[in-house]
C-alpha positions in Angstrom: -221.4 -51.0 1.0 -218.6 -53.0 2.8 -219.6 -55.6 5.2 -219.0 -55.2 8.9 -216.8 -58.2 9.0 -214.6 -56.7 6.3 -214.2 -53.6 8.3 -213.1 -55.5 11.4 -210.7 -57.5 9.3 -209.1 -54.3 7.8 -208.8 -52.5 11.2 -205.2 -52.3 12.7 -204.5 -54.7 15.5 -205.0 -53.5 19.0 -202.0 -52.2 20.8 -202.7 -54.7 23.6 -202.5 -57.6 21.2 -199.5 -59.7 22.2 -199.2 -61.1 18.7 -198.7 -57.7 17.1 -195.1 -56.9 16.3 -194.1 -53.5 17.6 -192.0 -51.3 15.3 -188.3 -51.2 16.2 -187.5 -47.9 17.9 -183.9 -46.9 18.1 -183.1 -45.9 21.6 -181.5 -42.4 21.8 -178.2 -42.2 23.8 -178.8 -40.8 27.2 -176.9 -37.7 28.2 -174.4 -38.8 30.9 -175.1 -37.2 34.2 -172.3 -34.7 35.3 -170.4 -36.3 38.1 -167.3 -35.1 39.9 -164.5 -37.4 39.9 -162.7 -38.1 43.2 -159.8 -35.9 42.1 -162.1 -33.0 41.2 -163.9 -33.2 44.6 -160.5 -33.2 46.3 -159.3 -30.2 44.3 -162.5 -28.3 45.1 -162.1 -29.0 48.8 -158.4 -27.9 48.8 -159.3 -24.8 46.8 -161.9 -23.9 49.4 -159.4 -24.4 52.2 -156.8 -22.3 50.4 -159.2 -19.3 49.9 -160.4 -19.6 53.5 -156.8 -19.7 54.7 -155.9 -16.6 52.7 -158.8 -14.7 54.2 -158.0 -15.8 57.7 -154.3 -14.8 57.2 -155.4 -11.2 56.2 -157.6 -11.0 59.4 -154.8 -12.5 61.5 -152.3 -10.0 60.0 -154.4 -7.0 60.9 -155.1 -8.4 64.4 -151.5 -9.3 64.8 -150.3 -5.8 64.0 -152.8 -4.3 66.4 -151.8 -6.7 69.2 -148.1 -6.1 68.6 -148.5 -2.3 68.8 -150.8 -2.5 71.8 -148.6 -4.9 73.7 -145.5 -2.8 73.1 -147.3 0.5 73.6 -149.0 -0.5 76.8 -145.5 -0.7 78.4 -145.4 3.1 78.5 -148.5 3.2 80.8 -148.4 -0.1 82.7 -145.6 -1.8 84.7 -145.1 -4.7 82.4 -142.3 -7.2 82.3 -139.3 -6.0 80.4 -139.8 -2.3 81.2 -136.6 -0.5 82.1 -138.0 2.9 82.9 -140.9 4.6 84.6 -144.5 4.4 83.5 -146.5 7.4 82.4 -150.0 8.7 82.8 -152.3 9.5 80.0 -152.5 13.2 81.1 -148.8 13.8 80.8 -148.6 12.1 77.4 -151.7 13.3 75.5 -152.3 16.7 77.2 -148.7 17.9 77.4 -146.8 19.8 74.7 -143.4 19.2 76.3 -141.3 16.6 74.5 -137.9 16.1 75.9 -137.3 12.3 76.5 -133.8 13.0 78.0 -135.5 15.0 80.8 -138.4 12.7 81.3 -140.9 14.7 79.4 -143.1 12.8 76.9 -145.9 15.0 75.8 -147.0 13.9 72.3 -149.5 16.7 71.7 -147.2 18.5 69.2 -147.0 15.4 67.1 -150.8 14.9 67.1 -151.4 18.6 66.3 -148.7 18.5 63.6 -150.3 15.5 61.9 -153.8 16.9 62.0 -152.5 20.4 60.8 -150.5 19.2 57.8 -153.2 16.8 56.8 -156.0 19.4 57.1 -154.0 21.9 55.1 -153.3 19.4 52.4 -157.0 18.5 52.2 -157.9 22.1 51.9 -155.6 22.3 48.9 -156.2 18.9 47.3 -160.0 18.4 47.7 -161.2 21.4 45.7 -158.5 21.0 43.1 -159.2 17.2 42.7 -163.0 17.6 42.5 -162.9 20.4 40.0 -160.3 18.6 37.9 -162.6 15.6 38.0 -165.4 17.7 36.7 -163.3 19.0 33.9 -162.1 15.5 32.9 -165.5 14.0 33.0 -167.7 16.7 31.5 -165.6 19.4 29.8 -162.4 18.0 28.4 -162.2 16.7 24.8 -161.4 13.1 24.3 -157.7 13.4 23.6 -157.2 15.6 26.7 -159.3 13.3 28.9 -157.0 10.4 27.9 -153.9 12.5 28.5 -154.9 13.7 31.9 -155.9 10.2 33.1 -152.4 9.0 32.1 -150.8 12.0 33.9 -152.8 11.1 37.1 -151.7 7.5 36.9 -148.1 8.6 36.5 -148.4 10.9 39.6 -149.8 8.0 41.7 -146.8 5.8 40.7 -144.1 8.3 41.7 -142.4 7.2 45.0 -143.0 9.5 47.9 -139.3 10.0 48.5 -139.1 11.6 45.0 -141.7 14.2 46.1 -139.6 14.8 49.2 -136.4 15.4 47.3 -138.2 17.8 45.0 -139.6 19.7 47.9 -136.2 19.8 49.7 -134.1 20.8 46.7 -136.5 23.0 44.7 -139.6 24.1 46.6 -137.9 25.1 50.0 -135.1 27.2 48.4 -137.6 28.9 46.1 -140.1 29.8 48.8 -137.2 30.9 51.1 -135.7 33.2 48.5 -138.9 34.4 46.9 -141.2 35.1 49.9 -139.2 34.8 53.2 -136.0 36.9 52.5 -133.9 33.7 52.7 -135.4 32.7 56.1 -136.0 29.0 56.6 -139.1 27.8 54.8 -139.6 24.4 56.5 -142.9 23.9 58.1 -146.6 23.2 57.4 -147.0 25.3 54.2 -144.5 23.5 52.0 -145.3 20.1 53.7 -149.0 20.6 53.0 -148.3 21.6 49.4 -146.2 18.5 48.7 -148.7 16.3 50.4 -151.6 17.9 48.4 -149.7 17.1 45.2 -149.4 13.5 46.3 -153.1 12.9 47.2 -154.6 15.0 44.3 -154.4 12.0 41.8 -156.4 9.8 44.1 -159.1 12.4 44.5 -159.1 13.2 40.8 -159.5 9.6 39.7 -162.4 8.8 42.1 -164.1 12.1 41.4 -163.9 11.5 37.6 -165.5 8.1 38.1 -168.2 9.6 40.3 -169.2 12.2 37.6 -169.0 9.7 34.8 -171.3 7.3 36.6 -174.1 9.8 36.9 -177.1 9.4 34.5 -176.8 11.7 31.5 -180.5 12.6 32.0 -179.5 14.7 35.0 -177.4 17.1 32.9 -179.7 17.1 29.9 -182.8 17.7 32.0 -181.3 20.7 33.9 -180.1 22.3 30.7 -183.5 21.7 29.1 -185.0 23.7 32.0 -182.8 26.6 31.0 -179.7 26.3 33.2 -176.3 26.9 31.8 -173.7 24.1 31.7 -171.9 25.5 34.8 -175.2 25.8 36.7 -176.0 22.2 35.8 -172.6 21.1 37.1 -172.8 23.2 40.3 -176.4 22.7 41.3 -177.2 19.2 39.9 -174.1 17.1 39.2 -172.0 17.9 42.2 -174.8 17.4 44.7 -175.8 14.1 43.1 -172.2 12.9 43.3 -171.6 14.2 46.8 -171.4 10.8 48.6 -168.8 9.5 46.2 -166.9 12.8 46.4 -166.8 12.5 50.2 -165.5 9.0 49.8 -162.7 10.3 47.5 -161.8 12.9 50.0 -161.7 10.5 52.9 -159.5 8.1 51.0 -157.2 11.0 50.2 -157.1 11.8 54.0 -156.1 8.2 54.7 -153.2 8.5 52.2 -152.1 11.8 53.7 -152.2 11.0 57.4 -149.8 8.1 57.1 -147.2 9.7 54.8 -143.8 10.0 56.4 -140.8 10.2 54.0 -141.8 13.2 51.9 -143.0 15.1 55.0 -139.9 14.4 57.0 -137.7 16.1 54.4 -139.6 19.4 54.3 -141.3 19.9 57.7 -138.3 20.6 59.8 -138.7 17.8 62.4 -138.9 20.1 65.5 -141.0 18.6 68.3 -140.9 21.9 70.2 -142.7 23.8 67.4 -145.6 25.0 69.6 -143.2 26.7 72.0 -141.1 28.0 69.2 -144.2 29.5 67.5 -145.3 31.2 70.7 -141.8 32.7 71.2 -141.5 34.1 67.7 -142.6 37.8 67.3 -141.1 38.7 63.9 -144.0 37.4 61.9 -147.7 37.5 61.9 -149.4 34.5 63.6 -150.4 32.9 60.3 -146.9 33.1 58.9 -145.4 31.8 62.2 -147.8 28.8 62.0 -147.1 28.1 58.3 -143.3 28.4 58.4 -142.3 27.1 61.8 -140.4 23.8 61.7 -142.7 21.2 63.1 -143.1 17.4 63.5 -145.8 14.8 63.0 -146.5 11.3 64.4 -145.0 9.6 61.3 -141.9 11.7 61.1 -141.1 11.2 64.7 -141.5 7.5 64.4 -139.2 7.3 61.4 -136.6 9.5 63.0 -136.5 8.2 66.6 -137.6 4.5 66.7 -134.4 3.0 65.4 -132.4 5.0 68.0 -134.2 4.1 71.2 -133.5 1.2 73.6 -136.0 -1.6 73.6 -138.1 -1.6 76.8 -137.4 2.0 77.6 -140.2 4.4 78.2 -139.2 6.3 75.1 -139.3 3.2 72.9 -142.7 2.0 74.4 -144.2 5.4 73.9 -143.1 5.4 70.2 -145.0 2.2 69.8 -148.0 3.8 71.5 -147.8 6.6 68.9 -147.8 4.0 66.2 -150.9 2.4 67.7 -152.6 5.8 67.7 -151.7 6.3 64.1 -153.0 2.8 63.3 -156.3 3.5 65.0 -156.7 6.8 63.2 -156.1 5.1 59.9 -158.6 2.4 60.7 -161.2 5.0 61.7 -160.8 6.7 58.3 -161.2 3.3 56.5 -164.4 2.6 58.5 -165.7 6.1 57.8 -165.1 5.4 54.1 -167.0 2.2 54.2 -169.9 3.9 56.0 -170.0 6.6 53.3 -170.1 3.9 50.7 -173.0 2.2 52.3 -174.9 5.5 52.5 -174.2 6.0 48.8 -175.6 2.6 47.9 -178.7 3.0 50.1 
């Protein structure tokens, strides 16, 4: 049996023993802390200022356009400096259908009614067509046809509006006049709404297709498992589930339609006295008189008359007020679209 003294002699030296040599431990290289150089900090600061400036420029541009239109349009109703003509009242402008600037009559009700009429008719044609086409592309079309139709929609979006107007003027108007109206003039709301519907259908189709493709597949499979047909599943399940996004697509199409000018100007007839003309015509039914009476809208009147009026005149100021009205209508449509989007995400 070993002696206790031998055990103490064989024991390793205590760690606190100053005479004990500690093993050499190689120190690991420390990972350098990430530090921005002065140049990097300066670049980050300038990038932030650049992005902030771009955002403020967009806001300033929107506000500047609004201020410019309001400042020029207010001259039609207020005695501001630079006015060369009389001022008008809101009643004789917005509630009157008489438009004859040379005689001092400035009722813009025909233009407001014309814009709302042609836009409403175009939506009646484009919304059902676009939504049903979106259903077909998303749920019924084979792969090759889905790709082809998406490319066709993208192509239609890229065609300039003036090309649609030329097609309507040179092809659609003569065909409608000779085929249906016994060579009578065909300019009016019907052809204008048809051309405008063709222009906004691609927007509604694209957004509707995305709306249906984003729905969970379990909705369609569950409804068919309960015994519904494919069309019943689409009509009673998929379309109600996609309704918020379909409304957004329709409202965006409305925004595109209400601001269109060039294509409509070529086929609508540009007659500001269309209400009186429609009342005086007796050779057609009221529906045909409405659809094929040459008319005018806010956008077509602005494009046609604004370059030909003297600055500071009542006529010129009122045209700017019409532009302000159109601007506010468009902004209202955009805000409605955002509201629908928030309801969809809620």
